[in-house]
Structures are given as structure tokens and as C-alpha cells.
C-alpha positions in Angstrom: 6.6 -33.5 11.4 7.5 -36.8 13.0 11.0 -38.0 13.6 12.3 -41.8 14.1 11.8 -43.3 17.1 14.5 -43.7 20.1 17.6 -45.6 19.1 17.2 -49.4 20.9 18.2 -49.4 24.4 17.9 -45.6 25.2 16.0 -44.8 27.6 12.5 -43.2 27.2 12.5 -39.5 29.1 9.5 -38.9 31.7 6.9 -36.8 29.9 4.9 -34.1 32.0 2.1 -34.0 30.3 0.4 -36.4 27.7 -0.2 -33.1 25.6 2.4 -30.1 25.4 0.4 -27.5 22.9 -3.5 -27.3 23.4 -5.1 -25.1 21.1 -8.7 -24.5 22.7 -10.1 -22.6 20.0 -12.1 -21.0 18.8 -14.2 -22.8 15.9 -13.5 -20.9 12.4 -10.7 -19.1 13.6 -7.7 -20.2 11.9 -7.2 -22.8 13.8 -6.4 -24.9 11.1 -3.7 -23.4 9.5 -1.8 -22.6 13.0 -1.8 -26.4 13.4 -0.3 -27.0 9.8 2.0 -24.5 10.3 3.6 -24.8 13.8 3.8 -29.0 13.2 6.2 -28.0 10.5 8.7 -27.3 13.3 10.6 -31.0 14.0 10.2 -30.8 17.6 6.5 -30.7 17.3 4.1 -33.9 16.7 0.6 -34.5 15.6 -0.8 -37.8 16.6 -1.9 -40.3 13.1 -4.9 -39.4 11.4 -7.4 -41.7 12.9 -10.5 -40.5 11.1 -13.3 -40.8 12.2 -11.9 -41.1 15.9 -10.6 -38.1 15.8 -10.6 -35.3 13.1 -7.7 -35.6 11.0 -4.5 -35.2 12.8 -5.6 -31.8 14.4 -8.1 -32.3 16.9 -8.6 -35.5 18.9 -11.5 -34.7 20.5 -10.8 -36.8 23.9 -13.4 -34.6 26.3 -16.0 -34.1 23.9 -16.0 -37.6 22.0 -13.5 -39.7 23.2 -13.5 -39.2 27.0 -15.5 -42.7 27.7 -11.8 -44.7 25.6 -10.0 -43.7 28.5 -7.1 -41.6 29.5 -4.4 -44.3 28.9 -5.9 -44.5 24.7 -5.2 -40.4 24.8 -1.7 -40.7 26.2 -1.2 -43.6 23.7 -2.5 -41.4 20.8 -0.4 -38.2 21.8 2.7 -40.2 22.6 5.4 -38.9 20.1 8.4 -41.1 19.3 10.6 -39.1 20.4 10.3 -37.7 24.2 11.5 -34.9 23.9 8.9 -33.7 21.2 6.0 -31.4 22.1 2.3 -33.1 21.2 -0.2 -31.0 20.0 -4.0 -31.4 20.3 -5.9 -28.7 18.7 -9.1 -29.3 19.4 -11.8 -25.9 19.7 -14.3 -27.6 21.4 -12.4 -27.5 24.3 -13.5 -23.7 24.9 -16.5 -24.8 26.6 -15.6 -27.2 28.6 -16.6 -27.6 32.3 -14.3 -26.7 35.3 -14.5 -30.5 36.0 -13.7 -30.9 32.5 -10.8 -28.7 32.4 -9.3 -29.5 36.1 -8.5 -33.2 34.7 -7.2 -31.7 31.4 -4.5 -29.8 33.9 -4.0 -32.8 35.9 -3.1 -34.9 32.9 -1.6 -31.4 31.1 -0.1 -29.8 34.2 2.5 -28.0 32.0 0.8 -27.3 28.6 1.4 -24.3 26.8 -2.3 -22.9 26.1 -3.4 -21.4 22.8 -7.0 -19.0 22.7 -7.4 -17.9 19.2 -10.8 -15.3 19.4 -12.5 -14.0 15.7 -15.3 -11.6 15.6 -18.7 -13.0 17.2 -20.7 -12.4 14.1 -18.3 -13.7 11.5 -16.8 -17.0 13.4 -21.2 -17.9 14.0 -21.6 -17.3 10.1 -18.4 -19.5 9.0 -19.4 -21.9 11.5 -23.0 -21.8 10.1 -21.6 -22.2 6.6 -19.4 -25.2 7.6 -22.9 -27.0 9.0 -24.7 -26.5 5.8 -22.0 -27.8 3.7 -22.4 -30.7 5.9 -25.8 -30.7 5.4 -26.2 -30.3 1.6 -23.4 -32.6 1.0 -20.9 -29.7 -0.4 -23.9 -27.9 -2.6 -22.3 -25.2 -4.7 -21.6 -21.9 -3.2 -24.7 -20.4 -5.3 -26.9 -23.4 -5.2 -28.0 -22.4 -1.4 -29.4 -19.6 0.4 -29.4 -20.1 4.7 -32.9 -18.8 5.7 -34.4 -17.7 8.9 -36.6 -20.3 9.6 -37.0 -23.2 12.7 -34.0 -24.8 10.6 -32.1 -22.4 11.2 -32.5 -22.1 14.6 -31.8 -25.7 14.9 -28.5 -25.6 13.5 -28.0 -22.2 15.7 -28.1 -24.7 18.6 -26.5 -27.7 17.4 -23.8 -25.9 16.3 -22.8 -24.1 19.7 -23.4 -20.6 18.0 -23.4 -18.9 21.1 -21.4 -21.1 24.1 -18.4 -21.2 21.1 -18.7 -17.1 20.9 -18.8 -16.9 24.6 -15.1 -16.0 24.7 -15.0 -14.1 28.1 -16.5 -17.5 29.9 -14.5 -19.5 28.2 -11.2 -17.8 29.1 -12.2 -17.6 32.5 -12.9 -21.1 33.0 -9.7 -22.3 31.6 -7.4 -19.3 33.7 -8.6 -20.8 36.4 -6.3 -23.6 36.3 -3.8 -22.3 33.4 -2.2 -19.0 34.1 -0.3 -18.1 31.0 -3.0 -18.6 28.3 -1.9 -17.1 24.6 -4.5 -15.2 23.2 -4.9 -14.3 19.7 -6.8 -12.0 17.4 -7.5 -13.2 13.6 -7.7 -10.6 12.9 -3.9 -10.1 13.7 -3.6 -13.7 11.6 -5.1 -11.5 8.8 -3.2 -8.8 8.8 0.4 -9.5 9.8 0.7 -13.8 10.3 4.6 -13.6 10.8 4.3 -11.3 13.9 1.7 -13.9 14.9 3.6 -16.9 14.6 6.3 -15.1 16.2 4.3 -15.2 19.7 3.0 -18.5 19.5 6.7 -19.7 18.4 7.8 -18.2 21.3 5.1 -19.4 24.1 5.7 -22.9 23.2 9.4 -22.5 23.5 10.1 -23.2 20.3 12.6 -21.4 17.5 12.7 -20.3 13.9 16.1 -19.9 12.9 17.3 -23.0 14.3 15.2 -24.9 12.1 17.0 -27.5 9.8 16.7 -26.0 5.8 14.8 -28.2 4.7 12.4 -27.8 7.8 12.2 -24.0 7.4 10.9 -24.7 3.5 8.7 -26.7 5.0 7.6 -23.8 7.2 8.0 -20.9 4.7 5.8 -22.5 2.1 2.6 -23.7 5.2 2.7 -19.7 6.3 1.4 -19.1 2.5 -1.1 -21.3 2.5 -4.9 -21.3 3.6 -5.9 -24.5 5.0 -9.3 -24.2 5.5 -12.3 -21.9 3.8 -16.4 -22.2 4.4 -18.1 -22.1 1.4 -19.5 -18.8 1.1 -22.9 -19.8 1.1 -25.7 -16.8 1.4 -27.3 -16.3 4.5 -30.8 -14.1 3.9 -30.6 -10.9 6.0 -32.9 -11.9 8.5 -30.5 -14.7 9.4 -27.9 -12.4 9.3 -29.2 -9.6 11.5 -30.3 -12.6 13.9 -27.2 -13.7 14.3 -25.6 -9.9 14.9 -28.2 -9.5 17.3 -27.5 -12.3 19.4 -23.5 -12.3 18.6 -23.8 -8.5 19.7 -23.3 -8.8 23.6 -20.5 -11.0 23.0 -18.4 -8.6 20.8 -18.6 -6.2 23.3 -17.7 -7.8 26.2 -14.7 -9.4 24.7 -13.3 -6.3 23.4 -13.4 -5.1 26.9 -12.2 -7.6 28.2 -9.7 -8.5 26.1 -8.4 -5.3 24.4 -9.6 -6.7 21.2 -11.1 -4.4 18.5 -13.0 -6.5 15.9 -13.9 -5.1 12.8 -15.1 -8.2 10.6 -18.4 -7.7 11.5 -18.4 -4.5 9.3 -17.4 -6.2 6.3 -20.6 -8.9 6.8 -23.3 -6.7 7.6 -21.8 -3.9 4.7 -23.1 -6.9 1.8 -27.1 -6.5 3.1 
């Protein structure tokens, strides 16, 4: 939510970061819902919807789409009307950034709060395939398309960055070299108890829920109950699904060992085959 600009003559406080709250992914792990809920707080600021330069008011895509526009462009985009507000950039593709880009991010946002939401690698991959299929088929109905295992499918897997986006441990380790307090969440915890997860997110960002004005609190409660984005449930052939299962199996094992998580979504998906 935005607030009125400062009164004339009021000096702007120096901002330590271009972006104060960074969510680096993972794609298809409820980052849109998380952004929507967090932005209900009156101390947070989402930049204006600038599509196609950005992705709605959520994803600035500075390091992947818009680096050529320059740092001043990014700073102008992210600057809130009140310098005490916390700016938001929730771009899932940032999880796969190179160490050089992450180092630049740290230089521009030294005190940013970083959030990384993980989802069962197979479930995330299936959701990403469905999203790309939706784009490619111009929003075809769910029962009108079945995703086969063929050369086009393999090209989609490469184009969608299925492997790199699901390499949670490697992605986290690159970021952790520069940010030592990354909040890592499990998407399945959001499904089980979204209030407990949001309490952790708000605490990590230095925000309070109980002190929100009544109007903002009512909006927060309404957003908590919403589902912002859901992939069209296109069916994948068993061959395509089992290929993704084999591709993502080592990613799941590595993430469960490293983060101490327990992913279960893949059982639901494979149970329907």
C-alpha cells in the first residue's frame, strides 16, 4: 500500500537500500501471494505496474531483463513516496543469479531482508511447465491440452530453467556468501498454516501485524484468504511426468538434507499417474 508523499520542505531520509525486501523465489512457490499479503502493510511499497518492462508491481527483473536500463532506473522505480517505507522486489529469477550479480545486489541493497520460498522440486517443475504451456497455447482450457514427452517438451524444460530454478542448495549458497540472514520457507508450510508463516515473514522484515491501522488490517485479512495465482492444471503424459520426477529427484534429496525440510507434494502428483 502507498502513502501520501512527504510534506513540502520535509527532508528525505537517506535510504540504505534501493530495495529493502527481496524475495528471490522460487518460481511457482506462492511468491505472488506472499507479495500481495506483505504489501497490505502501510509501511511497504510496491512499485507501479510497468508491464512489459516489469512483471506487474511485483517483479522488477532488474538483473535479468532490465540491467541495461541502469542503476538510476532501478533506484527511481523502487523509491517509495515516504523514505521510511520498505520497498519490495519479488523476482523469482533472482535465485539463479551469478555470484557477480549477487555481489552487485549486496552493494546496492546492503541491509535488504532476503526471503527464499522453496517448493517440492517436482511440483514446482510441473507448475512451471503448465505456466509455459498456458502462454504457448493462448490460455487454452485445461481439458484441451495434454503435455507430451517430445522434443518440444525438452525445449520447454530448458527454456523454463527447470534445473537451475530447482537447484535450491546451490542457489542458496551463492546468496548466503553475501547475505547471512536469509529466511528460507517451505511452500508446504504455507499450505498447512499460512498464519504461522506470515508471522515469520513479518518478523524477518521488521513489521508488526497487531499495530496495523484497522483499514489496513482488514485488507491484510482479506488478502490472507486469497489465492493470487494458480496454474491451469494441464495434464502431463506419464512419460513427461516421470522424466521430470527423475530430473528433480536429486534436487529434492539435496534440499531435504541441507535445509532439513520434508517435501511431500511429489507423492500427490505421482499418485495420480
